[in-house]
C-alpha positions as CSV (number, residue, x, y, z in Angstrom):
1,X,41.4,33.1,30.2
2,X,38.2,32.0,31.8
3,X,35.4,30.4,29.8
4,X,33.0,33.3,30.2
5,X,35.4,35.7,28.5
6,X,35.8,33.2,25.6
7,X,32.1,32.8,25.3
8,X,31.5,36.5,24.8
9,X,33.7,36.4,21.7
10,X,31.0,34.3,20.1
11,X,28.2,36.2,18.4
12,X,25.2,37.0,20.6
13,X,22.9,34.9,18.4
14,X,25.2,31.8,18.5
15,X,25.3,32.0,22.3
16,X,21.5,32.3,22.5
17,X,21.0,29.4,20.1
18,X,23.5,27.2,22.0
19,X,21.8,28.0,25.3
20,X,18.4,27.2,23.9
21,X,17.1,30.6,25.0
22,X,13.3,30.6,24.2
23,X,11.9,33.0,21.7
24,X,8.4,33.4,23.2
25,X,7.6,36.5,25.2
26,X,10.4,38.6,23.5
27,X,8.5,40.7,21.0
28,X,8.7,44.5,21.4
29,X,5.6,45.9,23.1
30,X,3.6,48.5,21.2
31,X,0.1,48.9,19.8
32,X,0.8,51.6,17.2
33,X,3.6,51.9,14.7
34,X,5.1,54.3,12.1
35,X,7.2,52.6,9.4
36,X,9.1,55.2,7.5
37,X,11.1,54.6,4.3
38,X,14.6,56.0,4.5
39,X,17.1,54.6,2.0
40,X,20.8,54.8,2.5
41,X,23.0,53.8,5.5
42,X,21.7,53.7,9.1
43,X,23.9,54.2,12.1
44,X,23.3,52.5,15.4
45,X,20.5,55.0,16.2
46,X,18.9,54.8,12.8
47,X,16.4,57.7,13.3
48,X,19.2,60.1,14.2
49,X,22.1,58.5,12.3
50,X,20.8,58.4,8.8
51,X,20.2,61.1,6.1
52,X,17.1,62.4,7.9
53,X,17.1,65.9,9.2
54,X,17.9,65.6,13.0
55,X,15.4,68.3,13.7
56,X,12.7,66.2,12.1
57,X,13.9,63.1,13.9
58,X,13.8,65.0,17.2
59,X,10.3,66.3,16.7
60,X,9.0,62.9,15.5
61,X,10.6,61.2,18.5
62,X,9.0,63.7,20.9
63,X,5.5,63.2,19.4
64,X,5.6,59.4,19.1
65,X,7.0,59.0,22.6
66,X,4.0,61.0,23.9
67,X,1.7,58.7,21.9
68,X,3.4,55.5,22.9
69,X,4.0,54.8,19.2
70,X,7.1,53.0,17.9
71,X,9.0,54.1,14.8
72,X,11.1,51.9,12.6
73,X,12.9,52.9,9.4
74,X,12.4,50.7,6.4
75,X,14.1,50.5,3.0
76,X,13.4,48.6,-0.2
77,X,15.2,45.3,-0.9
78,X,18.4,45.9,-2.8
79,X,17.9,46.4,-6.5
80,X,14.2,47.2,-6.2
81,X,12.7,50.3,-7.8
82,X,13.1,53.5,-5.8
83,X,10.8,56.5,-6.5
84,X,11.3,60.1,-5.6
85,X,8.7,59.7,-2.9
86,X,9.0,58.0,0.5
87,X,6.6,55.4,1.6
88,X,5.2,55.5,5.1
89,X,2.9,53.1,6.9
90,X,0.8,54.0,9.8
91,X,-0.3,50.9,11.7
92,X,-2.5,50.0,14.7
93,X,-1.8,46.6,16.1
94,X,-3.9,46.6,19.3
95,X,-6.7,44.3,20.4
96,X,-9.2,47.1,19.9
97,X,-8.5,47.3,16.2
98,X,-5.9,46.3,13.6
99,X,-5.3,48.4,10.4
100,X,-2.6,49.8,8.3
101,X,-2.5,52.7,5.8
102,X,0.1,53.7,3.3
103,X,1.0,57.4,2.6
104,X,3.5,58.8,0.2
105,X,5.7,61.7,1.3
106,X,7.6,64.0,-1.0
107,X,9.8,64.8,2.0
108,X,9.9,62.9,5.3
109,X,9.2,66.1,7.2
110,X,5.6,66.0,5.6
111,X,4.9,63.3,8.1
112,X,4.7,65.9,10.9
113,X,1.8,67.5,9.1
114,X,-0.2,64.3,9.4
115,X,-2.6,63.6,12.3
116,X,-0.2,61.2,14.0
117,X,-2.7,60.7,16.8
118,X,-4.7,58.6,14.3
119,X,-2.5,55.6,15.1
120,X,-4.3,55.4,18.4
121,X,-7.7,55.0,16.7
122,X,-9.3,51.5,16.5
123,X,-10.6,52.3,13.0
124,X,-8.5,53.4,10.0
125,X,-8.5,57.2,9.7
126,X,-8.6,57.3,5.9
127,X,-5.6,59.6,5.5
128,X,-3.8,57.1,3.3
129,X,-4.4,54.0,1.2
130,X,-5.4,50.8,3.0
131,X,-2.6,48.3,3.1
132,X,-3.1,44.6,3.9
133,X,0.4,43.4,4.5
134,X,4.1,44.4,5.0
135,X,6.9,42.1,6.0
136,X,10.0,43.5,7.7
137,X,13.3,41.8,8.0
138,X,15.9,43.4,10.3
139,X,19.2,44.1,8.5
140,X,20.4,46.7,10.9
141,X,24.1,45.7,10.9
142,X,25.4,48.9,12.5
143,X,23.2,48.1,15.5
144,X,24.4,44.4,15.6
145,X,26.3,42.3,13.1
146,X,24.1,39.3,13.6
147,X,21.2,41.3,12.1
148,X,23.2,41.9,9.0
149,X,24.5,38.4,8.7
150,X,21.3,36.5,9.3
151,X,18.9,39.2,8.0
152,X,20.5,39.5,4.6
153,X,20.6,35.7,4.3
154,X,16.9,35.6,5.0
155,X,16.2,38.4,2.4
156,X,18.2,36.5,-0.2
157,X,16.0,33.4,0.4
158,X,12.9,35.5,-0.2
159,X,14.0,36.9,-3.6
160,X,11.4,34.9,-5.5
161,X,8.6,35.7,-3.1
162,X,6.1,38.3,-4.4
163,X,5.2,40.2,-1.3
164,X,5.9,43.7,0.1
165,X,9.1,42.8,1.9
166,X,11.2,45.5,3.4
167,X,14.5,45.8,5.3
168,X,14.0,47.4,8.7
169,X,16.0,49.0,11.4
170,X,16.2,47.5,14.9
171,X,13.3,45.3,15.9
172,X,14.8,44.3,19.3
173,X,16.3,41.0,20.2
174,X,19.5,41.0,18.1
175,X,20.4,37.5,19.6
176,X,17.3,36.1,17.9
177,X,18.4,37.1,14.3
178,X,17.1,36.7,11.7
179,X,14.2,38.7,13.0
180,X,11.0,39.2,10.9
181,X,7.8,41.1,11.6
182,X,4.4,41.0,10.0
183,X,2.2,44.1,9.9
184,X,-0.4,45.3,10.6
185,X,-0.9,42.7,13.4
186,X,2.6,43.3,14.8
187,X,3.6,39.7,14.9
188,X,7.4,39.2,15.5
189,X,9.4,36.1,14.7
190,X,13.0,35.1,15.5
191,X,15.7,32.7,14.2
192,X,13.9,32.7,10.9
193,X,15.6,30.4,8.5
194,X,15.5,30.1,4.7
195,X,12.5,27.7,4.8
196,X,10.7,29.7,7.5
197,X,10.3,33.0,5.8
198,X,8.0,31.8,3.0
199,X,6.0,29.8,5.5
200,X,5.5,32.8,7.8
201,X,4.3,34.9,4.8
202,X,1.9,32.1,3.7
203,X,0.5,31.7,7.2
204,X,0.0,35.5,7.6
205,X,-1.8,35.8,4.3
206,X,-4.3,33.3,5.8
207,X,-4.3,35.4,9.0
208,X,-2.7,32.6,10.9
209,X,0.3,32.4,13.2
210,X,3.4,30.3,12.3
211,X,4.1,29.1,15.8
212,X,7.6,27.5,15.6
213,X,9.5,30.8,15.5
214,X,7.0,33.1,17.2
215,X,8.4,35.8,19.5
216,X,5.0,37.3,20.2
217,X,2.4,39.8,19.3
218,X,3.4,43.4,20.1
219,X,0.0,44.3,21.5
220,X,0.7,42.1,24.5
221,X,3.3,42.4,27.3
222,X,5.8,39.5,27.7
223,X,3.6,37.6,30.2
224,X,0.6,37.5,27.8
225,X,2.9,36.8,24.8
226,X,4.2,33.8,26.7
227,X,0.8,32.6,27.7
228,X,-0.5,32.9,24.2
229,X,2.4,30.8,22.9
230,X,1.6,28.0,25.4
231,X,-2.2,28.0,24.7
232,X,-1.6,27.8,21.0
233,X,1.0,25.1,21.4
234,X,-1.4,23.0,23.5
235,X,-4.6,23.6,21.5
236,X,-3.3,24.0,17.9
237,X,-5.2,27.2,17.4
238,X,-3.5,29.2,14.7
239,X,-5.9,31.9,13.7
240,X,-4.5,35.3,14.7
241,X,-7.7,36.7,16.2
242,X,-9.1,33.4,17.5
243,X,-7.9,34.1,21.1
244,X,-9.1,37.0,23.1
245,X,-7.5,38.0,26.4
246,X,-10.2,37.6,29.1
247,X,-8.4,38.0,32.4
248,X,-4.8,38.5,33.7
249,X,-3.9,38.3,37.3
250,X,-0.3,38.5,38.6
251,X,1.2,38.3,42.1
252,X,4.7,37.6,43.4
253,X,6.3,35.9,40.4
254,X,3.1,34.0,39.4
255,X,0.6,34.9,36.8
256,X,-2.7,33.5,35.6
257,X,-3.9,34.4,32.1
258,X,-7.3,33.3,30.6
259,X,-8.1,33.5,26.9
260,X,-11.5,33.1,25.3
261,X,-11.9,31.0,22.2
262,X,-15.5,30.8,20.8
263,X,-17.4,29.6,23.9
264,X,-14.4,28.0,25.6
265,X,-11.9,29.4,28.0
266,X,-8.2,28.5,28.2
267,X,-6.2,29.4,31.3
268,X,-2.5,29.3,31.7
269,X,-0.6,29.4,35.0
270,X,2.9,30.8,34.7
271,X,5.8,31.2,37.0
272,X,8.7,33.6,36.7
273,X,12.2,32.1,36.2
274,X,15.5,33.9,35.9
275,X,17.5,32.6,32.9
276,X,21.2,32.1,32.7
277,X,23.4,35.2,32.0
278,X,24.0,36.1,28.3
279,X,24.9,39.1,26.3
280,X,21.9,41.0,24.9
281,X,23.8,41.8,21.7
282,X,27.3,41.6,20.2
283,X,27.7,45.3,20.9
284,X,26.6,44.9,24.5
285,X,28.9,42.1,25.8
286,X,27.9,42.7,29.5
287,X,26.1,39.6,30.7
288,X,22.5,40.1,31.9
289,X,19.8,37.6,33.0
290,X,16.4,37.4,31.3
291,X,13.1,36.9,33.0
292,X,11.3,33.8,31.5
293,X,7.7,32.8,32.2
294,X,7.1,29.1,32.2
295,X,4.0,27.0,32.8
296,X,3.5,25.8,36.4
């Protein structure tokens, strides 16, 4: 048996950790979100393999795809109070405006009666109650066992933390479990350990970034996510909105990204590298290579 075949039998997250695969530049890309409460089990495709009406799931997928909006299912932490209504968050995470509103649904299908186009607006539409924070921990074990193992361990470490913490469906990047997201800004973190979860929440409440486990901000593509990580690492700037993207140029595997901070500019020159082959998840053992942007 060759060593590659043996390596694949390891979990995807253990392979990524052992290889030192970087976290930066791996957050999902989206500037608008719908976070819909749906208790009970989720299959690999949570939206279509849960207790939701498949006709509703199909129509919601059609509308949100047209809008460029991502949908994640959420459920309350085990043992928490469950009401007869479903909570839904509409969130905008773009550079033009960041907001989140909470609405209550007697039935998930009521979501289709809402003006879903409002998630594209830079200002909150006022169709729900303003919400300042929501923390999502991926526990989607049917999608990848690493998410269940590491995600549930993270949730257990957050039991005493008073915050709106939810389990979520697939966030992307199973191999970076435990994965955690902060909304409304759409900040994604990976390999979040027991000590990191409370620190991430504390930083976010101060509207700061916890840099050690940052995957990226979903409003940016992987190149800008990577550049932001390096600027923050070099300057120590932690305020979420302190950096504004001023200019992005890209050509033949090279990129130059300039951020504005107060009256100063910070430019990062990046070069594309192809990483070593690794499985994207435990359920996708085929080896693929990841594109990684590194400083020149």
